[in-house]
N, C-alpha and C positions, 0 to 999 in steps of 0.2 A: 711275777718280781723275782725270781734269783733270776730269768732274762739278763733282763735289766740287770742287775746287778756285776752281772757278771760281762756282761756289752762293758758300762762306764770302767772294772778295773781290766778291761782290756782297753781298753782307751786311752789310760792313767799310765799304764807300763810305754805304752812309745810316748812320749812324755817324758818321761826318769832321765834327767841329767841335759835334759834341754831348756837351754838360758842363751837368748840375746845372735837369737840368730838370725840368718838375712830371712826378707822377705818372700821372694821365692821358697825358700825349706818352711814358712813356718807356713806356707800355705800350703803347701806340699803334705806337711802334718798336721791342719784341719779338718784336708778330708782325706785322707789317712781313714777315720779319726772319725769324723762322720758319722754313724752312722742311724739316726733316726730318719721314721716312714715317713719322714715331710723332707722337702730341701730346707735344710736350713741358713738361716744367717751368718756370712763372714760378720762377727762384732769385733774391732774398734776400741781400744777405755785409752787414753793417754793423761800421765799424771806430768801435771804442771808446776813449774814452780811460783802458784801466786795464792792468793789469799783472798776469791771472788765481794768476799765479806766488806773490800776497801773497792766503789764506785771501779779507783783508776788500775786495777787487776782487770778487772771483768774482760769478761777469753766468752765473742759470742759474734756468731757471723753463719753465713749461706757458702756453699762454695758446689758444684755442678759434674757426680761422676764421671769421669770420659765414658764410661760403661753401664750408667743410668746403677738400679738397684737394685733391680731384679722385684720388686714390692710395685707392688698397684696402692697411688693414692691420692684415695678421698679425699678429695679437694671444697672445701663449700668457699663462699666467698660473700660478703656482703656489698653490698652495691642497688642501682636501682636507673629505670630508666636505658638510654642506648647501652652504657654499664656492667648490666647485672643481661643485656646484649646478647653485650662482646665475650660473658662472662663464659654463656653459655654456651656458643660458638668453639668457647677456647679448651674445653672442658669437664667447665666446672660443673660436681657430680649435683650439688648444691644453694642455691645461688638466690637470693634474699638483704628480706631488709626488719625490716617489724617484726614480721613474719620467724622469720631466722632466730632471731634474738630471744622470742621468749621457747621456740623453740627450745634451742637448751636450756635455755633455765627451770625447764618441766622436768627438764635431764638426761635429754634425748642430740646426745654428740655424736654421730655415724658422721664423722671425718677425723683426718689429717695432717693435714692441715689450713688455714684460716686466712682468707687473705681478703682484705678490702680495699677500699679506696677514702680522702685522707672527709669525704663529708661527712662520710660517717662513722668517721672512729666515737664520737660524744657519743651514741648509741650502742656504737661497740665494748667505748670505756666501764657499759654499768653491767658484764660478761666477766669485770674483771677476775673478780673470786672465781670462778670457773675456771678460764681459760689459759687463766696463770699458772695457777698449779703443773696443769698441764700441756703445756709450754705451749699452746696454740696461737695465746695471742703476737697476733698481726701485732709487726714491730719495722717499725724505716728500715731501720743499721739492716735484716733480713732480708729485703722484698718486697715484705709481705704488706705493707698501707703502700697502694700508687695506686696512678692514676694506669699505667697500663697493664690491664688484667690480664691479656692475653696473654704478654708474654709473662707474666704470676703464674699463668695459671699452665702452663704449657711446658714451666722451668720444674712446679713442681709433681707433675703430669712424670721429667720425663728424669729425672734425676738426681736432682738439689736435695741436698741434702743439710739443714741446721744445724747446728749446734753451739751450747751452749756449757762452760764451767760448771762440774758442780759443789756444795759446798764447800766439798774434799782438795778440790782443784783437781777435782780427773772429768773429764770432757769420753762422753760414752756414744757408738751409735753405730750405723748397718752399713758395713760395701761391699754388700752384694749375698753373692748364694752362695754352695755352695757349687751348684752346676755351673759357675761357670767354671771358661775357661781361666787358666792359671793366672796365665800372663792378665787378664782379661781385670783381675782383681790384683796385680799387682800393684800396673796401672790406677785404680781406685784408691791402692791404699796412699801408696804417693800422692794422690791429689787430696789426700783430704788430711795429710798428712803435712804438709803444702800448705795450705788454708789453714791453717792450724799456726804455723808460724807465720804467718803472713801478720794474723791476728796481736799477734803481740803488744796488748796492751804498757802504756807508755810506763804503767808503775813496777810492771814486773821485773828483778830481779837478779842478778844468780845464774843460771840456772833456769829455763825454762821449759824446754820437755827434759827433766824426767827423767820416764821409759811410755814406752809403746808395747801394749801387749794386743795378741791375737790371741780368737776362739771361735766356734760356731754356737747358734744358740741351747744343745743342748750338750759339749764337748772342755772340754780342759782350756788353759790357753796357754800361749806360752808368750814370754819375752821379746820384744824382740830387738836387732844390732838399730840403734840412732841414725845413726850412719847411712845405714844398705835406705831405711823408710824417708830420708830426704834425701835419695838420688834425685838426678833432673831425671 
């Protein structure tokens, strides 16, 4: 425990006096402070000027990060017949219908993304109380209810990230790994911020992007200059 505490204290020292810095400086700082024995995820947190309790202020969407996430995504697909075969050929990890529903109802959820063809949504709807709280419920707004299961599976496997604002008006997501090249991380961060910016709801008033922060899985966080995060 003493070694861990010393490592954390050393990482925290690097962040003293650092705030509202450029994306590039934040990436360097986070990589310098990351000292876990695994490849930590670089995480982004965005504070938005919305109240998601109101339907016209809900923020959700999906973005294909230009350099992927570095994470292996397990994909489950609800489909039958030719669409089931299409999903398997595209690389889906689990494909099924009633059998998949029963597996999920038994508490066995071995996937990170769930996709469904529209005709199977009445079946998937029975799983709302299980999949909903885990943010796994297929939704046409983020492309996970679709007849083009091939594109949906390939997108999920290729680095697509879904986002949804939480009750406090915050969005969290992983945007790459500490092992990524600095430039690729910066590209991913700006692509994510751009997608959230474009998803601004009609009911949002005043300042929309209030704060952007970055951290690694086990490291401290640092706020990023919003102008830097929104550069093209």
